[in-house]
Phi, psi and omega in degrees: 000150176237145176277180172295160178281086185230015187238147177268138181224153180224161173222176179301340183264356179138191183267156178290138184284352183225157173296148180240158175271150176265127176285142177239135183232163177287136178288154174252180180295332183265005181292134175296125184298339178292343179261002182266131174242158182236132181271184185291349177256013178068025173273134180271138180224152175254132178286137175249134184253356178258128182226164180239135173220118185065231180258009185245142174266136181234162175240128179293132183238342186188175169285148180286134180295139181275000000 
């Protein structure tokens, strides 16, 4: 699942030129509980901070400035 494109991301070469979506995955038994979020249907998801835009991999660092 993907969130809305509301996040700022960076890579060693600079910042991503557009807002990015955060990927959400199902948690496993070994998932750090600090990374788990719960949606409005009480489904548990794990936040992912690595994203791809074009040919570059980015890491989410913050919410995208409005």
